[in-house]
C-alpha positions in Angstrom: 19.7 8.1 6.0 20.0 10.1 2.5 19.8 13.7 2.6 18.4 13.5 -1.2 15.6 15.9 -1.6 12.7 13.6 -3.4 11.8 14.4 -6.8 8.1 15.0 -7.3 7.3 11.2 -8.3 9.7 9.4 -6.6 8.7 6.2 -5.6 9.4 6.7 -2.0 7.5 9.7 -1.5 4.8 8.2 -4.0 4.4 4.9 -1.7 4.7 7.1 1.7 1.7 9.3 0.3 -0.5 6.4 -0.6 0.3 5.1 3.1 -1.0 8.2 4.6 -4.1 8.1 2.4 -4.5 4.9 3.4 -4.6 5.5 7.3 -6.7 8.6 6.6 -9.3 6.3 4.9 -9.1 3.9 7.7 -9.4 6.2 10.4 -12.6 7.6 8.5 -14.1 4.3 8.2 -13.7 3.3 11.8 -15.1 6.9 13.0 -18.2 6.8 10.4 -21.8 5.5 11.6 -22.5 1.9 10.2 -24.4 3.4 7.5 -21.5 5.5 6.3 -18.9 3.0 5.8 -19.5 1.8 2.3 -18.3 4.9 0.6 -14.7 5.1 2.2 -14.4 1.3 2.1 -15.0 0.9 -1.4 -12.3 4.1 -2.0 -10.0 2.2 0.3 -10.6 -1.1 -1.2 -10.0 0.3 -4.8 -6.6 2.2 -3.6 -5.7 -1.3 -2.1 -5.8 -3.1 -5.0 -4.2 -0.5 -7.1 -1.3 -0.2 -4.5 -0.9 -4.0 -4.6 -1.0 -4.3 -8.3 1.6 -1.5 -9.0 3.7 -3.1 -6.4 3.7 -6.5 -8.2 4.6 -4.9 -11.4 6.8 -2.0 -10.8 8.3 -2.0 -7.1 9.1 -5.7 -6.7 10.9 -6.4 -10.2 13.0 -3.3 -9.0 13.7 -4.9 -5.5 14.8 -8.1 -7.1 17.3 -6.2 -9.3 19.0 -5.6 -5.7 20.0 -9.7 -5.3 19.1 -11.7 -2.1 18.0 -9.4 0.3 15.4 -7.4 -2.5 14.1 -11.1 -3.1 13.5 -11.8 0.6 11.7 -8.5 1.2 9.6 -9.3 -2.0 8.6 -12.5 -0.8 7.7 -11.5 2.7 5.5 -8.5 1.3 3.8 -11.1 -1.1 2.8 -13.1 1.8 1.6 -10.7 3.6 -0.3 -9.3 0.7 -2.0 -12.8 -0.3 -3.4 -13.1 3.3 -4.9 -9.3 3.2 -6.4 -9.7 -0.3 -8.2 -12.7 0.7 -9.5 -10.8 4.1 -10.3 -7.8 1.6 -12.5 -9.8 -0.7 -14.4 -11.5 1.9 -15.1 -7.6 3.7 -16.0 -6.6 0.0 -18.5 -9.3 0.0 -20.1 -8.2 3.1 -22.2 -5.4 4.1 -20.1 -2.6 5.7 -23.0 -2.1 8.2 -23.0 -4.7 10.3 -21.0 -5.3 13.4 -19.5 -8.6 11.6 -18.1 -6.0 9.3 -16.6 -3.8 12.0 -15.0 -6.6 13.5 -13.3 -7.7 10.8 -12.4 -4.4 9.5 -10.6 -3.6 13.0 -8.4 -6.4 12.5 -7.7 -6.1 8.6 -6.9 -2.5 9.2 -4.0 -3.6 11.9 -2.9 -5.9 9.2 -2.8 -3.3 7.0 -1.1 -0.8 9.1 1.6 -3.4 9.7 2.0 -4.3 6.1 2.8 -0.1 5.7 5.0 -0.4 8.6 6.9 -3.6 7.0 7.2 -1.7 3.7 8.3 1.7 5.5 11.2 -0.4 7.4 12.2 -2.9 4.3 10.8 -1.6 1.1 11.6 2.0 1.1 15.3 1.8 2.5 16.1 -0.6 -0.4 14.3 1.8 -2.9 16.4 4.3 -1.8 19.7 2.8 -2.8 18.5 3.6 -6.6 19.5 7.1 -7.8 17.2 9.6 -8.3 16.4 9.1 -12.2 15.6 5.4 -11.6 13.4 6.4 -8.2 11.4 9.4 -10.6 11.1 6.3 -13.3 9.5 4.2 -10.7 7.7 6.7 -9.2 6.1 7.8 -12.3 5.3 4.2 -13.5 3.8 3.2 -9.7 1.6 6.5 -9.8 0.6 5.9 -13.4 -0.8 2.4 -12.2 -2.3 3.7 -9.2 -4.1 6.8 -10.4 -1.7 9.3 -8.9 -0.2 10.6 -11.8 0.1 14.1 -12.2 
């Protein structure tokens, strides 16, 4: 574990913040009355699309710079994301006020949580291997792509 104080747009801090935001939105959706799910679900879907795109264009290329371990982690996360993207598309095409949506969303939210945990356990420690300047550069690019830029 590093004793380095994270920079304002440190990529590790930025990803952790987005995971916290996603968890909060998931909780809001689960607690919402059926007719009130659409807005927070739309926010979550938009966030997940942007998060995945930023991982693909910013984080994964950086991890690949770290060699075989980075490539292995990238491939595992991409596989998870491909499966989640299919389910997300199905959810986006369905009516959030229905019991079928609720059932699918509960399963999907478990997959999102597991993906976030996997990132926190494997991706973030690899990103912590980069120096502060590189982590800030990656964080700025990630935040810019996800709409979280200062």
